[in-house]
Phi, psi and omega in degrees: 000131179286149186288322183236134179236127175293134181242117188255131182256120176247162176292284179219019184240026181301315182295318177298316180296313180304309182296322180296310181299318179299315178298316180300310184288330176287338179267002186291145172292150178058036181303128183262336181207152180289143174252143185199155171276126181265321179195152173224125173248135186250154173297143178287159176293146174074028180296150178238173180060228182295343181268358181298133178081003182258010183314122176079354178285173185280116173279312171215133174234124180249130182212162178238136173241116180051040177087354180263127182275141176226161172229147179220158175211158169266110183245003183089181188276013186297314182241147178235154174293151169218174187289354180290345175233133178215161177258126180264122176256114180279113182250147179259336185228164175294327177302316178295316179301312181299318180297304183296322179298315181297326181275327189256336182279116181231358182230085187307326182290349179264356183287129178191132172051038180088003179261142174215170180234136181274180184291351178259357178096000180277134180273142180230145170250117180256105198225134172280071194306311183295314180296313179298321178302318179291321181288332186243034184282358178088355182287337178222095183305325180294320180290319177300315180298320180295319180293317178300315179298328179286318185276338182303317179277353181287153168264278173281134181288142182240106184301318182298317180292323177294317179296319179297319178296318178298312183294327183283341183280000000 
């Protein structure tokens, strides 16, 4: 059992989001682990107070994406996602970046430096983490600066362009 589990609050679309994310991650190129819905517990019928109108909605939904466990609930419109929390998807290839970007980016005005927002309002970082780590390890400040200058104006990250900036510095 993992020690910490991200818990995501949706208005009334937690089940749709859970199923969407599971489908996205199961369809990914170079899939490393199965994604699945583990359990869904629903609000009881006839709820009152904060549970009024939530009949049958998701009280807790537990799911795994690429081996990482998450929990979600339908909590109503009280809280919304914002960019201060995001999910980082570690990609090894441009094919993976293109796939996840195509599936998860739904708000073009929020796209920046490999960050996008999905149709549920959750922010994602679609990042060639290992490659970027090597390019920006601090061993060559000029190369690090060149890579930063290359990715800052990008929306979806382009590994070839980042590599070209690194090599040219």
